[in-house]
N, CA, C and O of each residue as an XYZ file, in Angstrom:
568
protein
N      -5.998    -62.831     24.859
C      -5.439    -61.650     25.685
C      -3.748    -61.988     25.965
O      -3.354    -63.151     25.883
N      -2.996    -61.092     26.231
C      -1.725    -60.981     26.334
C      -1.555    -60.829     28.019
O      -2.275    -60.053     28.647
N      -0.773    -61.456     28.511
C      -0.420    -61.292     30.071
C       1.404    -61.038     30.006
O       2.062    -61.344     29.011
N       1.825    -60.613     30.886
C       3.264    -60.098     31.395
C       3.072    -60.739     32.752
O       2.130    -60.433     33.483
N       3.999    -61.645     33.073
C       4.090    -62.566     34.381
C       5.460    -62.534     35.165
O       6.556    -62.496     34.605
N       5.280    -62.552     36.414
C       6.503    -62.453     36.939
C       6.411    -62.944     38.289
O       5.294    -63.067     38.790
N       7.563    -63.273     39.012
C       7.534    -63.584     40.816
C       8.264    -63.555     41.190
O       9.175    -63.386     40.379
N       8.669    -63.654     42.495
C      10.224    -63.856     43.012
C      10.001    -65.401     43.433
O       9.041    -66.144     43.227
N      11.143    -65.602     44.050
C      11.573    -67.122     44.511
C      10.578    -67.641     45.163
O      10.625    -68.869     45.092
N       9.520    -67.175     45.889
C       8.734    -67.555     46.733
C       7.522    -68.021     45.925
O       6.620    -68.609     46.521
N       7.422    -67.762     44.380
C       6.242    -68.001     43.881
C       6.373    -68.613     42.472
O       5.576    -68.408     41.556
N       7.430    -69.358     42.408
C       7.937    -69.894     41.229
C       6.982    -71.061     40.808
O       6.537    -71.003     39.662
N       6.656    -71.999     41.515
C       5.809    -72.966     41.492
C       4.364    -72.762     40.734
O       3.870    -73.460     39.849
N       3.802    -71.477     41.423
C       2.334    -71.192     41.028
C       2.636    -70.222     39.716
O       1.735    -70.042     38.897
N       3.869    -69.637     39.556
C       3.834    -68.844     38.321
C       4.244    -69.821     37.226
O       3.834    -69.542     36.099
N       4.872    -70.753     37.347
C       5.030    -71.795     36.057
C       3.843    -72.425     36.110
O       3.620    -72.812     34.963
N       2.755    -72.810     36.987
C       1.390    -73.436     36.801
C       0.757    -72.598     36.260
O       0.137    -73.063     35.304
N       0.529    -70.994     36.499
C       0.052    -70.056     35.737
C       0.108    -69.950     33.987
O      -0.728    -69.819     33.093
N       1.512    -70.080     34.066
C       1.769    -69.464     32.459
C       1.420    -70.888     31.703
O       1.147    -70.834     30.504
N       1.423    -72.048     32.321
C       1.163    -73.182     31.287
C      -0.715    -73.196     31.288
O      -1.284    -73.608     30.277
N      -1.411    -72.786     32.314
C      -2.624    -72.810     32.675
C      -2.952    -71.640     31.267
O      -3.480    -72.070     30.242
N      -2.642    -70.471     31.380
C      -2.934    -69.369     30.435
C      -2.628    -69.631     29.130
O      -3.439    -69.181     28.320
N      -1.573    -70.305     28.637
C      -1.331    -70.962     27.350
C      -2.439    -71.837     27.234
O      -3.143    -71.433     26.309
N      -2.913    -72.867     27.765
C      -3.731    -74.122     27.373
C      -5.218    -72.951     27.303
O      -6.009    -73.249     26.407
N      -5.495    -72.060     27.918
C      -6.737    -71.370     27.597
C      -6.371    -70.553     26.271
O      -7.338    -70.059     25.691
N      -5.234    -70.366     25.769
C      -5.253    -69.699     24.363
C      -4.752    -68.423     24.464
O      -4.969    -67.582     23.591
N      -4.031    -68.177     25.556
C      -3.397    -66.557     25.756
C      -2.268    -66.614     25.573
O      -1.624    -67.619     25.877
N      -1.678    -65.447     24.976
C      -0.209    -65.149     25.167
C       0.561    -64.847     26.348
O       0.149    -63.905     27.024
N       1.473    -65.383     26.688
C       2.089    -65.208     28.252
C       3.478    -64.857     27.820
O       4.129    -65.602     27.086
N       3.975    -63.597     28.329
C       5.232    -63.267     28.424
C       6.132    -63.387     29.755
O       6.311    -62.447     30.530
N       6.612    -64.530     29.893
C       7.310    -64.922     31.520
C       8.515    -63.902     31.709
O       9.525    -63.970     31.009
N       8.369    -63.134     32.515
C       9.649    -62.217     32.663
C      10.371    -62.636     34.077
O      11.074    -61.879     34.746
N      10.105    -63.776     34.339
C      11.157    -64.670     35.513
C      10.901    -64.255     36.751
O      10.085    -63.397     37.087
N      11.693    -64.951     37.497
C      12.934    -65.514     37.304
C      12.377    -67.135     37.004
O      11.214    -67.519     36.884
N      13.605    -67.892     36.934
C      13.602    -69.216     36.381
C      13.987    -70.006     37.119
O      14.138    -71.149     36.688
N      14.242    -69.762     38.275
C      14.840    -70.535     39.520
C      14.615    -70.173     41.007
O      14.567    -68.981     41.314
N      14.502    -70.955     41.770
C      14.319    -70.637     43.018
C      15.231    -69.884     43.761
O      14.975    -69.690     44.949
N      16.040    -69.522     43.372
C      17.567    -68.644     43.711
C      16.709    -67.173     44.199
O      15.897    -66.548     43.516
N      17.193    -66.851     45.644
C      16.548    -65.745     46.084
C      16.593    -64.639     45.253
O      17.636    -64.458     44.626
N      15.479    -63.697     45.091
C      15.610    -62.752     44.260
C      14.679    -61.623     45.024
O      13.931    -61.874     45.969
N      14.868    -60.387     44.448
C      14.081    -59.320     45.164
C      12.580    -58.961     44.263
O      12.500    -58.692     43.065
N      11.662    -59.041     45.087
C      10.261    -59.095     44.224
C      10.112    -57.505     43.403
O       9.703    -57.421     42.246
N      10.446    -56.530     44.079
C      10.614    -55.287     43.331
C      11.007    -55.199     41.955
O      10.404    -54.555     41.097
N      12.239    -56.004     41.755
C      12.900    -55.977     40.462
C      11.764    -56.495     39.337
O      11.516    -55.976     38.249
N      11.220    -57.558     39.881
C      10.219    -58.193     38.802
C       8.783    -57.581     39.007
O       7.886    -57.771     38.186
N       8.645    -56.957     39.966
C       7.286    -55.927     39.776
C       7.479    -54.627     38.974
O       6.542    -53.976     38.510
N       8.649    -54.340     38.865
C       8.805    -53.001     38.073
C       8.960    -53.697     36.570
O       8.631    -53.038     35.583
N       9.342    -54.706     36.465
C       9.629    -55.439     34.978
C       8.216    -55.298     34.161
O       8.026    -54.744     33.078
N       7.338    -55.930     34.965
C       5.999    -56.270     34.635
C       5.041    -54.742     34.413
O       4.319    -54.447     33.460
N       5.300    -54.058     35.482
C       4.614    -52.614     35.183
C       4.902    -51.898     34.256
O       4.026    -51.172     33.785
N       6.205    -51.892     33.729
C       6.523    -51.232     32.738
C       6.357    -51.565     31.410
O       6.294    -50.779     30.466
N       6.263    -53.240     31.371
C       5.627    -53.618     30.293
C       4.368    -53.512     30.179
O       4.000    -53.083     29.086
N       3.375    -53.811     31.106
C       2.077    -53.161     30.923
C       1.686    -51.613     30.335
O       0.812    -51.248     29.549
N       2.691    -50.904     31.048
C       2.386    -49.485     30.704
C       2.580    -49.468     29.296
O       1.698    -49.072     28.533
N       3.761    -49.904     28.887
C       4.046    -49.818     27.236
C       3.217    -50.956     26.409
O       3.443    -51.182     25.220
N       2.537    -51.432     26.938
C       1.573    -52.575     25.843
C       0.072    -52.470     27.022
O      -0.162    -53.190     27.993
N      -0.715    -51.341     26.493
C      -1.662    -51.129     27.734
C      -3.138    -51.902     27.397
O      -4.177    -51.837     28.054
N      -2.825    -52.778     25.939
C      -4.098    -53.877     25.935
C      -3.852    -54.557     26.572
O      -4.885    -54.947     27.116
N      -2.398    -55.421     27.207
C      -2.053    -56.335     27.872
C      -2.330    -56.324     29.205
O      -2.292    -55.248     29.802
N      -2.651    -57.517     29.879
C      -2.782    -57.525     31.498
C      -1.355    -58.009     32.069
O      -0.385    -58.515     31.504
N      -1.571    -57.703     33.237
C      -0.068    -58.359     34.333
C      -0.373    -59.133     35.403
O      -1.156    -58.611     36.196
N       0.036    -60.292     35.678
C       0.239    -60.959     36.639
C       1.532    -61.251     37.525
O       2.554    -61.817     37.139
N       1.248    -60.709     38.886
C       2.617    -60.704     39.928
C       2.227    -61.697     40.801
O       1.044    -61.738     41.143
N       2.993    -62.480     41.209
C       2.856    -63.679     42.437
C       4.189    -63.404     43.103
O       5.290    -63.169     42.605
N       3.802    -63.494     44.340
C       4.941    -63.625     45.276
C       4.439    -64.634     46.501
O       3.481    -65.405     46.435
N       5.295    -64.441     47.594
C       4.747    -65.422     48.442
C       3.156    -65.073     49.197
O       2.313    -65.952     49.377
N       2.963    -63.590     49.589
C       1.749    -63.339     50.053
C       0.978    -62.338     48.827
O      -0.219    -62.104     48.995
N       1.518    -61.887     47.878
C       1.050    -60.863     46.836
C       1.098    -59.744     47.305
O       0.633    -58.943     46.495
N       1.547    -59.116     48.531
C       1.582    -58.018     49.218
C       2.609    -57.103     48.627
O       2.282    -56.031     48.117
N       3.795    -57.501     48.689
C       5.251    -56.988     48.171
C       4.689    -56.452     46.442
O       4.291    -55.364     46.025
N       4.843    -57.458     45.937
C       4.542    -57.102     44.521
C       3.269    -56.033     44.160
O       3.565    -55.141     43.365
N       2.264    -56.045     44.535
C       1.150    -55.318     44.500
C       1.906    -53.812     44.820
O       2.011    -52.948     43.950
N       2.372    -53.661     46.105
C       2.941    -52.256     46.385
C       3.891    -51.635     45.307
O       3.896    -50.547     44.731
N       4.731    -52.798     45.252
C       6.112    -52.211     44.185
C       5.326    -51.915     42.856
O       5.571    -50.849     42.291
N       4.350    -52.823     42.283
C       3.709    -52.321     40.930
C       3.161    -50.797     41.055
O       3.353    -49.907     40.226
N       2.302    -50.670     42.498
C       1.603    -49.550     42.178
C       2.382    -48.264     42.462
O       1.843    -47.173     42.649
N       3.769    -48.505     42.479
C       4.304    -47.248     42.466
C       4.337    -46.537     41.360
O       4.673    -45.353     41.362
N       3.899    -47.357     40.019
C       4.117    -46.595     38.821
C       2.588    -46.069     38.384
O       1.558    -46.743     38.383
N       2.725    -44.867     38.066
C       1.557    -44.227     37.527
C       0.737    -44.711     36.099
O       1.233    -44.821     34.978
N      -0.459    -44.923     36.445
C      -1.149    -45.794     35.461
C      -1.073    -47.232     35.772
O      -1.622    -47.964     34.948
N      -0.586    -47.719     36.650
C      -0.813    -49.216     37.167
C      -1.888    -49.109     38.091
O      -2.092    -48.101     38.767
N      -2.674    -50.290     38.127
C      -3.695    -50.452     39.024
C      -3.455    -52.236     39.724
O      -4.189    -53.220     39.633
N      -2.449    -52.096     40.233
C      -2.531    -53.661     40.689
C      -3.155    -54.040     42.104
O      -2.975    -53.488     43.190
N      -3.905    -55.090     41.792
C      -4.889    -55.390     42.716
C      -4.451    -56.898     43.485
O      -4.426    -57.896     42.765
N      -4.176    -57.009     44.671
C      -4.026    -57.979     45.419
C      -5.349    -58.808     45.646
O      -6.280    -58.387     46.332
N      -5.342    -59.940     45.048
C      -6.756    -60.836     44.765
C      -6.608    -62.077     45.720
O      -5.565    -62.723     45.621
N      -7.266    -62.350     46.355
C      -7.620    -63.691     47.125
C      -8.428    -64.821     46.806
O      -8.368    -65.916     47.366
N      -9.347    -64.427     45.682
C     -10.333    -65.122     45.138
C     -11.118    -64.712     44.073
O     -11.045    -63.488     43.962
N     -11.718    -65.137     43.381
C     -12.372    -64.785     42.287
C     -13.256    -63.653     42.631
O     -13.202    -62.773     41.772
N     -14.201    -63.347     43.796
C     -14.666    -62.294     43.641
C     -13.738    -60.887     43.859
O     -14.098    -59.820     43.362
N     -12.695    -61.000     44.537
C     -11.605    -59.715     44.710
C     -11.274    -59.480     43.136
O     -11.423    -58.435     42.503
N     -10.783    -60.736     42.672
C     -10.627    -60.487     41.095
C     -11.759    -59.514     40.431
O     -11.604    -58.341     40.092
N     -12.725    -60.168     40.351
C     -13.869    -59.445     39.487
C     -14.040    -58.165     39.906
O     -14.199    -57.308     39.036
N     -14.042    -57.775     41.323
C     -14.228    -56.330     41.821
C     -12.987    -55.433     41.475
O     -13.017    -54.202     41.488
N     -12.034    -56.101     41.204
C     -10.814    -55.387     40.891
C     -10.821    -54.934     39.531
O     -10.349    -53.820     39.304
N     -11.396    -55.791     38.359
C     -11.253    -55.499     37.220
C     -12.647    -54.432     37.194
O     -12.446    -53.305     36.742
N     -13.918    -54.748     37.628
C     -15.193    -54.098     37.317
C     -15.078    -52.720     37.914
O     -15.573    -51.746     37.346
N     -14.305    -52.615     39.270
C     -14.897    -51.495     39.612
C     -13.684    -50.641     39.916
O     -13.802    -49.500     40.362
N     -12.211    -51.361     39.603
C     -10.978    -50.489     39.680
C     -10.317    -50.244     38.506
O      -9.464    -49.359     38.455
N     -10.673    -51.082     37.321
C     -10.103    -51.215     36.233
C      -8.734    -51.817     36.510
O      -8.022    -51.643     35.521
N      -8.077    -52.482     37.521
C      -7.128    -53.313     37.478
C      -6.460    -53.825     36.114
O      -7.111    -54.422     35.257
N      -5.064    -53.525     35.996
C      -4.485    -53.964     35.044
C      -3.440    -54.880     35.362
O      -2.792    -55.498     34.517
N      -3.297    -54.952     36.541
C      -2.318    -56.295     37.032
C      -3.022    -56.856     38.425
O      -3.391    -56.219     39.411
N      -3.072    -58.206     38.166
C      -3.524    -59.053     39.400
C      -2.386    -59.607     40.150
O      -1.402    -60.022     39.538
N      -2.452    -59.643     41.440
C      -1.462    -60.115     42.248
C      -2.023    -61.084     43.177
O      -3.167    -60.958     43.613
N      -1.093    -62.250     43.560
C      -1.703    -63.110     44.564
C      -0.304    -63.697     44.923
O       0.775    -63.471     44.375
N      -0.580    -64.474     45.934
C       0.451    -65.035     46.891
C       0.483    -66.611     46.645
O      -0.500    -67.351     46.665
N       1.651    -66.937     46.437
C       1.646    -68.589     46.404
C       1.267    -69.107     47.750
O       0.526    -70.082     47.870
N       1.764    -68.470     48.747
C       1.574    -69.172     50.321
C       0.199    -68.858     50.581
O      -0.308    -69.293     51.615
N      -0.615    -68.016     49.617
C      -1.895    -67.890     50.322
C      -2.832    -68.634     49.311
O      -3.709    -69.280     49.884
N      -2.850    -68.685     48.219
C      -3.752    -69.303     47.523
C      -3.223    -70.655     46.746
O      -2.041    -70.618     46.407
N      -3.879    -71.700     46.466
C      -3.619    -72.959     45.756
C      -3.797    -72.566     44.384
O      -4.046    -71.433     43.972
N      -3.621    -73.764     43.634
C      -3.719    -73.635     42.170
C      -5.063    -73.403     41.657
O      -5.162    -72.665     40.676
N      -6.360    -74.034     42.282
C      -7.613    -73.967     42.113
C      -8.028    -72.550     42.074
O      -8.433    -71.891     41.116
N      -7.786    -72.101     43.724
C      -8.197    -70.443     43.715
C      -7.287    -69.659     42.827
O      -7.752    -68.615     42.370
N      -6.202    -69.955     42.545
C      -5.430    -69.030     41.342
C      -6.267    -69.340     40.352
O      -6.786    -68.309     39.926
N      -6.656    -70.359     39.757
C      -7.440    -70.369     38.575
C      -8.297    -69.585     38.430
O      -8.335    -68.752     37.525
N      -9.352    -69.779     39.557
C     -10.643    -68.948     39.435
C     -10.454    -67.433     39.638
O     -11.318    -66.591     39.395
N      -9.114    -67.167     40.155
C      -8.696    -65.554     39.955
C      -8.737    -65.202     38.663
O      -9.464    -64.292     38.265
N      -7.791    -66.041     37.728
C      -7.524    -65.725     36.801
C      -8.536    -65.720     35.691
O      -8.451    -64.934     34.747
N      -9.564    -66.670     35.824
C     -10.678    -67.044     34.961
C     -11.669    -65.749     35.364
O     -12.344    -65.314     34.430
N     -11.816    -65.102     36.651
C     -12.539    -63.910     36.919
C     -11.697    -62.682     36.254
O     -12.273    -61.778     35.649
N     -10.666    -62.718     36.373
C      -9.956    -61.341     35.867
C      -9.988    -61.283     34.344
O      -9.803    -60.225     33.743
N     -10.284    -62.729     33.583
C     -10.065    -62.676     32.053
C     -11.527    -62.251     31.618
O     -11.756    -61.611     30.592
N     -12.579    -62.720     32.598
C     -14.134    -62.546     32.004
C     -14.357    -61.169     32.233
O     -15.121    -60.606     31.449
N     -13.732    -60.363     33.353
C     -14.272    -59.315     33.750
C     -13.826    -58.011     32.576
O     -13.126    -58.133     31.570
N     -14.393    -56.966     33.026
C     -13.889    -55.641     32.173
C     -14.548    -54.698     33.171
O     -15.361    -55.061     34.021
N     -14.111    -53.430     32.981
C     -14.240    -52.281     33.527
C     -15.727    -51.712     33.560
O     -16.174    -51.232     32.519
N     -16.410    -51.739     34.558
C     -17.709    -51.281     34.556
C     -17.928    -49.903     34.160
O     -18.964    -49.630     33.555
N     -17.048    -48.971     34.437
C     -17.177    -47.519     33.929
C     -18.187    -46.895     34.810
O     -18.131    -47.057     36.029
N     -19.085    -46.204     34.257
C     -20.085    -45.256     34.940
C     -19.540    -44.456     36.233
O     -18.598    -43.668     36.139
N     -20.130    -44.690     37.305
C     -19.768    -44.158     38.525
C     -18.410    -44.485     39.162
O     -18.041    -43.768     40.091
N     -17.473    -45.702     38.672
C     -16.443    -45.926     38.855
C     -15.353    -45.148     38.262
O     -14.242    -45.061     38.785
N     -15.720    -44.530     37.056
C     -14.608    -43.920     36.275
C     -13.901    -42.552     37.338
O     -12.710    -42.392     37.606
N     -14.905    -41.825     37.724
C     -14.099    -40.774     38.618
C     -13.088    -41.155     39.517
O     -12.032    -40.531     39.621
N     -13.423    -42.344     40.294
C     -12.963    -43.053     41.177
C     -11.194    -43.306     40.596
O     -10.094    -42.878     40.947
N     -11.673    -44.173     39.614
C     -10.174    -44.472     39.250
C      -9.201    -43.496     38.686
O      -7.993    -43.685     38.548
N     -10.007    -42.222     38.317
C      -9.291    -41.089     37.733
C      -8.420    -40.517     39.057
O      -7.275    -40.082     38.935
N      -9.223    -40.591     40.491
C      -8.890    -39.864     41.158
C      -7.314    -40.631     41.888
O      -6.317    -40.086     42.361
N      -7.693    -42.188     41.695
C      -6.305    -42.958     42.131
C      -4.986    -42.305     41.258
O      -3.914    -42.128     41.837
N      -5.114    -42.055     40.199
C      -4.132    -41.097     39.363
C      -3.699    -39.759     39.915
O      -2.654    -39.207     39.568
N      -4.589    -39.244     40.829
C      -4.375    -37.985     41.578
C      -4.631    -36.755     40.896
O      -4.469    -35.682     41.476
C-alpha cells in the first residue's frame, strides 16, 4: 500500500517513527515533511497530503500533529477526502469500514508509538464495508 504522510512541528517524532514502521511492513511511503521541529502551520501540510491522496486515489494518507484535530479539520476541507481522527484501533477500524476514510489522523501528544502502530495496523487491515454505509458516505460529499 502507498501512504502519503505529513505532520507539523508537534508530530515530528511520531511521523519519523511511523515512516520507518510502514517501510518495515513493506509499504511505500512518501514523506511530505516537515523535516525539522521548526514551527510550521499544520494546514499547509494537511493540504499537501489531501491533494496527493486525491491525485492518487488508491493511496492512503496519514496526518499527525499535536492532537490530530487541526490536521483532520484542514484535510476535510477537500471534497473527496474523508480524514478521520483516530485514538485507537477501534476508531481506525470504524473509520475505514463505515466511513471509507482515506486519511487517518492522530496526535503525538495523544497516542504513543504502540497505539499509533495499532491504528495503522487496523487502518491497513480494514476496508470499506459498503452496503448501508454507501449512502451515508455519499451524503458526506453533499
